[in-house]
VOBA-1610 file (N, C-alpha, C; in pm, whole numbers, padded with zeros to 5 digits, always signed):
BEGIN
Met+04221+05898-01864Met+04216+05793-01939Met+04366+05733-01970Lys+04465+05806-01868Lys+04554+05685-01876Lys+04517+05624-01709Met+04481+05724-01626Met+04473+05665-01511Met+04377+05550-01498His+04248+05543-01603His+04161+05427-01654His+04255+05328-01669Met+04358+05355-01752Met+04396+05224-01819Met+04529+05144-01776Arg+04539+05250-01645Arg+04601+05165-01530Arg+04559+05026-01443Lys+04429+05099-01432Lys+04328+05086-01385Lys+04258+04893-01426His+04255+04892-01531His+04222+04854-01606His+04240+04735-01581Pro+04422+04671-01571Pro+04424+04544-01566Pro+04398+04508-01431Thr+04380+04575-01343Thr+04363+04536-01198Thr+04269+04485-01183Met+04133+04572-01243Met+03975+04525-01255Met+03966+04384-01335Val+04075+04357-01438Val+04036+04215-01474Val+04058+04103-01473Ser+04232+04161-01334Ser+04231+03987-01231Ser+04187+04064-01131Leu+04067+04107-01061Leu+03989+04119-00972Leu+03881+03978-01028Val+03808+04051-01165Val+03726+03973-01228Val+03686+03849-01243Met+03886+03787-01304Met+03876+03705-01318Met+03904+03595-01196Ala+03954+03668-01106Ala+03970+03572-00948Ala+03845+03541-00870Ala+03731+03653-00925Ala+03638+03601-00895Ala+03545+03492-00946Leu+03589+03504-01137Leu+03494+03397-01193Leu+03599+03236-01108Ile+03697+03285-01093Ile+03769+03143-01070Ile+03779+03089-00973Phe+03703+03175-00850Phe+03636+03165-00675Phe+03493+03065-00742Leu+03393+03170-00810Leu+03280+03119-00806Leu+03279+02955-00869Ala+03376+02947-00944Ala+03346+02819-01066Ala+03395+02706-00987Ala+03513+02716-00887Ala+03575+02627-00759Ala+03492+02619-00688Cys+03396+02712-00617Cys+03268+02683-00547Cys+03120+02590-00585Gly+03148+02607-00729Gly+03041+02539-00803Gly+03050+02384-00829Gly+03188+02418-00845Gly+03255+02261-00893Gly+03198+02147-00692Ala+03194+02270-00603Ala+03209+02194-00450Ala+03076+02182-00388Val+02946+02235-00515Val+02848+02188-00430Val+02805+02039-00447Lys+02725+02000-00401Lys+02736+01880-00343Lys+02549+01829-00364Tyr+02484+01770-00422Tyr+02347+01759-00410Tyr+02260+01591-00403Pro+02146+01659-00299Pro+02159+01546-00230Pro+02090+01420-00364Asn+02126+01348-00295Asn+02097+01161-00369Asn+01913+01163-00344Tyr+01841+01098-00418Tyr+01706+01050-00358Tyr+01638+00934-00375Tyr+01600+00943-00267Tyr+01526+00716-00267Tyr+01406+00692-00270Thr+01372+00611-00324Thr+01178+00552-00300Thr+01204+00482-00213Leu+01101+00474-00195Leu+00979+00384-00087Leu+00931+00264-00205His+00887+00164-00223His+00842+00022-00262His+00817-00075-00218Val+00704-00154-00222Val+00672-00294-00177Val+00618-00367-00258Pro+00584-00436-00270Pro+00565-00553-00397Pro+00407-00519-00357Pro+00361-00534-00505Pro+00203-00489-00510Pro+00086-00538-00488Pro-00017-00491-00405Pro-00053-00633-00288Pro-00164-00757-00461Pro-00174-00836-00372Pro-00250-00972-00488Pro-00371-00902-00542Asp-00482-00916-00666Asp-00584-00921-00721Asp-00683-00948-00583Pro-00786-00905-00589Pro-00851-00849-00497Pro-00939-00977-00499Pro-00996-01081-00420Pro-01160-01200-00421Pro-01279-01137-00500Ala-01328-01228-00547Ala-01429-01147-00614Ala-01557-01171-00535Pro-01597-00987-00534Pro-01675-00951-00436Pro-01807-01037-00411Glu-01846-01067-00260Glu-01924-01134-00231Glu-01957-01099-00085Asn-02110-00989-00122Asn-02170-00901-00075Asn-02148-00812-00010Leu-02030-00748-00005Leu-01994-00670+00038Leu-02037-00519+00053His-02050-00474+00202His-02139-00367+00201His-02049-00254+00334Ala-01973-00256+00368Ala-01906-00182+00472Ala-01756-00097+00349Thr-01757+00005+00427Thr-01686+00116+00334Thr-01584+00191+00449Leu-01434+00196+00407Leu-01338+00258+00504Leu-01274+00351+00482Ala-01239+00482+00550Ala-01149+00541+00527Ala-01008+00545+00599Ile-00940+00592+00527Ile-00811+00571+00590Ile-00722+00702+00614Arg-00727+00759+00734Arg-00647+00881+00743Arg-00505+00861+00709Glu-00439+01008+00679Glu-00292+00994+00661Glu-00198+00910+00832Phe-00120+00843+00813Phe-00028+00776+00883Phe+00030+00909+00941Arg+00032+00912+01098Arg+00188+00996+01121Arg+00276+00941+01134Ser+00345+01015+01205Ser+00484+00998+01289Ser+00627+01106+01318Pro+00632+01029+01421Pro+00761+01141+01500Pro+00793+01272+01419Ala+00848+01394+01466Ala+00867+01476+01381Ala+01005+01430+01331Tyr+01116+01375+01374Tyr+01237+01358+01277Tyr+01211+01253+01129Leu+01111+01179+01118Leu+01102+01155+01055Leu+01037+01197+00943Arg+00934+01341+00955Arg+00941+01438+00842Arg+01024+01497+00786Gln+01125+01546+00855Gln+01268+01592+00742Gln+01291+01547+00650Gly+01248+01435+00547Gly+01285+01391+00420Gly+01466+01307+00420Ala+01512+01356+00525Ala+01653+01283+00562Ala+01632+01109+00556Ile+01739+01023+00542Ile+01777+00892+00599Ile+01777+00923+00753Val+01740+00849+00794Val+01775+00857+00940Val+01835+00720+00989Tyr+01984+00745+01047Tyr+02040+00638+01117Tyr+01982+00691+01291Lys+02028+00549+01312Lys+02066+00558+01487Lys+02180+00490+01575Thr+02268+00553+01635Thr+02386+00519+01695Thr+02331+00451+01840Ser+02271+00483+01889Ser+02197+00427+01969Ser+02077+00444+01978Pro+02020+00363+02132Pro+01824+00412+02122Pro+01779+00570+02130Glu+01866+00627+02202Glu+01896+00772+02282Glu+01871+00863+02203Gln+02040+00804+02072Gln+02058+00915+01923Gln+02067+00940+01791Ile+01987+01006+01736Ile+01911+01031+01557Ile+02047+01084+01556Gly+02120+01063+01383Gly+02163+01128+01300Gly+02050+01083+01132Phe+02106+01202+01080Phe+02039+01203+00914Phe+02143+01231+00848Tyr+02124+01156+00702Tyr+02181+01156+00615Tyr+02132+01293+00519Asn+02226+01414+00540Asn+02164+01517+00483Asn+02160+01506+00333Tyr+02259+01416+00265Tyr+02288+01423+00138Tyr+02175+01285+00057His+02125+01218+00158His+02045+01109+00089His+01903+01123+00185Arg+01791+01146+00105Arg+01718+01165+00102Arg+01596+01080+00035Trp+01482+01071+00113Trp+01325+01010+00059Trp+01291+01098-00072Ala+01256+01049-00167Ala+01184+01139-00263Ala+01034+01137-00224Val+00955+01119-00148Val+00840+01066-00133Val+00833+01111+00046Asp+00683+01200+00113Asp+00699+01149+00232Asp+00676+01018+00241Pro+00710+00957+00364Pro+00742+00823+00379Pro+00578+00801+00478Arg+00531+00904+00559Arg+00413+00932+00568Arg+00299+00877+00452Glu+00300+00984+00353Glu+00225+00961+00292Glu+00251+00837+00184Phe+00357+00766+00142Phe+00376+00641+00064Phe+00276+00494+00186Leu+00294+00526+00290Leu+00288+00370+00344Leu+00122+00436+00390Thr+00064+00591+00362Thr-00118+00604+00394Thr-00180+00524+00274Asn-00103+00535+00132Asn-00122+00482+00003Asn-00107+00335-00040Ala+00010+00256+00025Ala+00030+00130+00049Ala-00044+00070+00143Val-00060+00080+00242Val-00197+00080+00316Val-00382+00058+00248Ala-00387+00106+00187Ala-00480+00129+00087Ala-00484+00080+00046Asp-00351+00050-00086Asp-00387-00091-00178Asp-00397-00196-00128Arg-00330-00291+00015Arg-00341-00350+00035Arg-00547-00420+00079Leu-00579-00336+00128Leu-00715-00341+00218Leu-00757-00321+00066Arg-00766-00224+00019Arg-00880-00283-00163Arg-00875-00402-00195Ala-00707-00478-00178Ala-00719-00594-00207Ala-00805-00723-00134Ser-00791-00674-00054Ser-00822-00796+00105Ser-00969-00844+00043Gly-01052-00752-00008Gly-01178-00792-00059Gly-01248-00783+00056Asn-01238-00718+00123Asn-01333-00718+00270Asn-01409-00622+00306Phe-01378-00464+00187Phe-01464-00371+00178Phe-01536-00342+00039Ser-01640-00283+00054Ser-01702-00285-00094Ser-01658-00103-00141Gln-01573-00035-00086Gln-01484+00066-00093Gln-01407+00096+00024Val-01286+00156-00039Val-01128+00189+00039Val-01124+00285+00008Lys-01085+00390+00074Lys-01080+00585+00001Lys-00977+00658+00120Leu-00919+00762+00094Leu-00793+00811+00190Leu-00892+00880+00244Tyr-00955+00969+00401Tyr-01015+00978+00434Tyr-01022+01179+00403Asp-01160+01204+00393Asp-01144+01303+00318Asp-01226+01435+00460Gly-01285+01416+00585Gly-01318+01456+00649Gly-01468+01419+00667Arg-01561+01367+00557Arg-01690+01301+00546Arg-01695+01199+00627Pro-01829+01175+00686Pro-01851+01084+00765Pro-01980+01024+00681Asp-01919+00992+00564Asp-01988+00928+00467Asp-01956+00761+00494Val-01839+00735+00531Val-01791+00584+00564Val-01820+00490+00702Asp-01852+00380+00675Asp-01879+00304+00833Asp-01787+00311+00905Tyr-01610+00279+00906Tyr-01473+00285+00951Tyr-01389+00345+00936Val-01327+00402+01026Val-01179+00470+00955Val-01086+00418+01025Leu-00985+00409+00945Leu-00896+00362+00996Leu-00748+00483+01007Ser-00695+00478+01095Ser-00589+00539+01111Ser-00436+00498+01144Gly-00322+00546+01163Gly-00203+00490+01230Gly-00061+00564+01222Arg+00020+00500+01247Arg+00095+00589+01304Arg+00264+00478+01223Leu+00311+00536+01148Leu+00473+00513+01120Leu+00541+00575+01261Glu+00594+00481+01325Glu+00686+00452+01448Glu+00831+00439+01433Glu+00854+00408+01358Glu+01031+00425+01339Glu+01043+00354+01165Leu+01149+00451+01141Leu+01188+00371+00958Leu+01373+00450+00948Asp+01441+00310+01045Asp+01561+00373+01089Asp+01687+00278+00996Glu+01767+00311+01017Glu+01936+00241+01026Glu+01972+00272+01173Val+01994+00103+01224Val+02033+00054+01352Val+02173+00058+01351Asp+02299+00138+01360Asp+02428+00128+01367Asp+02488+00079+01563Tyr+02317+00035+01641Tyr+02405-00073+01731Tyr+02351-00232+01732Glu+02374-00261+01838Glu+02325-00449+01864Glu+02453-00476+01781Gly+02537-00457+01726Gly+02574-00533+01682Gly+02538-00535+01513Gly+02656-00452+01427Gly+02610-00477+01306Gly+02538-00347+01253Val+02524-00335+01142Val+02396-00229+01092Val+02232-00299+01031Lys+02194-00301+01128Lys+02052-00309+01046Lys+01947-00204+01017Val+01837-00265+00983Val+01697-00118+01018Val+01591-00220+01015Arg+01527-00091+01115Arg+01410-00103+01186Arg+01298-00079+01130Val+01119-00113+01093Val+01052-00060+01082Val+00949-00099+01178Ala+00886+00033+01208Ala+00722-00016+01318Ala+00646+00054+01328Leu+00564+00018+01263Leu+00376+00071+01267Leu+00258+00031+01360Ser+00201+00101+01382Ser+00067+00095+01431Ser-00050+00138+01356Ala-00171+00064+01396Ala-00243+00135+01343Ala-00432+00085+01386Gln-00538+00124+01420Gln-00673+00122+01451Gln-00742+00147+01384Met-00874+00064+01375Met-00984+00021+01323Met-01118+00123+01392Val-01161+00272+01352Val-01265+00279+01496Val-01413+00319+01365Ser-01513+00218+01454Ser-01672+00266+01369Ser-01725+00387+01440Val-01724+00470+01283Val-01807+00596+01286Val-01951+00592+01388Ala-02028+00496+01308Ala-02138+00475+01381Ala-02135+00499+01553Thr-02044+00413+01615Thr-02069+00378+01730Thr-01907+00469+01812Gly-01818+00467+01712Gly-01724+00546+01789Gly-01616+00436+01859Ala-01627+00286+01844Ala-01597+00155+01910Ala-01455+00178+01879Thr-01348+00155+01913Thr-01266+00075+01842Thr-01242-00091+01849Val-01287-00082+01692Val-01299-00289+01634Val-01177-00322+01625Trp-01035-00285+01569Trp-00943-00358+01590Trp-00844-00257+01615Thr-00724-00356+01636Thr-00610-00250+01660Thr-00479-00356+01663Asn-00374-00278+01585Asn-00237-00369+01596Asn-00117-00311+01608Ser-00015-00392+01657Ser+00122-00292+01601Ser+00281-00438+01574Val+00325-00369+01458Val+00432-00449+01488Val+00580-00375+01453Ser+00678-00465+01530Ser+00790-00366+01485Ser+00862-00488+01411Glu+00902-00450+01296Glu+01041-00600+01231Glu+01155-00515+01192Val+01257-00582+01236Val+01409-00546+01172Val+01431-00633+01054Gly+01496-00579+00971Gly+01572-00651+00855Gly+01718-00640+00876Thr+01819-00691+00794Thr+01973-00684+00757Thr+01987-00613+00645Val+02083-00567+00652Val+02140-00478+00551Val+02307-00527+00503Ser+02305-00600+00414Ser+02341-00629+00266Ser+02528-00609+00314Gln+02542-00478+00290Gln+02655-00422+00246Gln+02642-00258+00306Arg+02749-00204+00356Arg+02750-00065+00458Arg+02760+00014+00349Asp+02624+00065+00264Asp+02582+00198+00167Asp+02445+00206+00199Val+02412+00411+00152Val+02315+00387+00179Val+02195+00306+00085Pro+02248+00308-00058Pro+02188+00225-00121Pro+02128+00081-00084Ala+02194+00035-00006Ala+02142-00097+00081Ala+02081-00096+00175Val+02117+00019+00305Val+02010+00015+00359Val+01859+00092+00350Val+01886+00149+00223Val+01747+00198+00134Val+01635+00033+00096Ser+01753-00012+00053Ser+01646-00186-00022Ser+01593-00260+00138Ala+01754-00273+00182Ala+01655-00345+00323Ala+01502-00292+00369Leu+01540-00135+00436Leu+01425-00016+00467Leu+01279-00102+00399Asn+01308-00112+00243Asn+01168-00165+00159Asn+01140-00262+00163Ala+01244-00376+00158Ala+01206-00547+00216Ala+01146-00541+00347Thr+01192-00424+00444Thr+01111-00482+00586Thr+00947-00381+00582Met+00974-00323+00491Met+00865-00208+00513Met+00749-00317+00494Gly+00758-00392+00372Gly+00670-00498+00320Gly+00627-00585+00404Gly+00705-00659+00437Gly+00651-00765+00506Gly+00581-00720+00659Ala+00641-00570+00759Ala+00594-00499+00818Ala+00449-00410+00811Ile+00375-00382+00690Ile+00247-00394+00660Ile+00193-00509+00639Glu+00253-00588+00554Glu+00165-00736+00516Glu+00113-00810+00721Lys+00249-00769+00777Lys+00154-00810+00956Lys+00093-00731+00986Leu+00130-00619+01011Leu-00012-00497+01005Leu-00148-00563+01032Leu-00166-00556+00830Leu-00291-00588+00868Leu-00368-00676+00817Asn-00268-00844+00835Asn-00273-00991+00837Asn-00405-00987+00898Gln-00451-00916+00998Gln-00586-00952+01089Gln-00686-00873+01080Val-00665-00802+01013Val-00793-00672+00976Val-00938-00787+00964Pro-01040-00755+01045Pro-01139-00834+01044Pro-01237-00817+00886Ala-01328-00905+00828Ala-01414-00843+00774Ala-01524-00807+00840Pro-01555-00726+00786Pro-01674-00650+00899Pro-01784-00800+00894Ala-01875-00812+00727Ala-01952-00924+00776Ala-01931-01043+00849Ser-01784-01104+00908Ser-01765-01188+00973Ser-01756-01176+01139Asp-01721-01022+01146Asp-01699-00980+01260Asp-01831-00927+01357Pro-01921-01023+01464Pro-02025-00902+01520Pro-01958-00816+01583Lys-01835-00749+01604Lys-01839-00649+01674Lys-01883-00521+01550Met-01861-00550+01435Met-01796-00455+01321Met-01943-00444+01268His-02060-00465+01329His-02231-00456+01315His-02294-00328+01346
//
């Protein structure tokens, strides 16, 4: 019994030390910050005028490094870095796909615009690629770059009836991640608009019949 009494203070000290260590570790845990992508909403669509063509949009693809969730910066054209504690709240490919679908619905060029589900029940399929969504820390100062490409294919013929690509550079107001995110959002909005502003209306383009 006496031996247990002599060991008890030592055990208490060890437990207290462990608790202090765990508390210190807990205080040092760093949680990531999450950011949203957003672009201005598209305008209201014009009144429908004898529309018949339908369109499905495949999810946009991207390089593997843009699918990891972390916000990306480049210190040279060849070197990529990641903000491990600054991450996108949604997959940029999903965001871009939905934003493109919303804008094409608002264009008034199609009777239906939906996300591609594998079924050949539409007239055209649009597929695209998010090429870049990066902070750029070279070429003088901090900038951002958004690059997009897309093409539209006729389901009936397999022919490509439209294709386009854009690369937009935006300026960053100050050297911090929220400012970079703000610049990426503004640049993304401009890139989407430029990418889609020449999508032809099926009823007015002979190639699309």
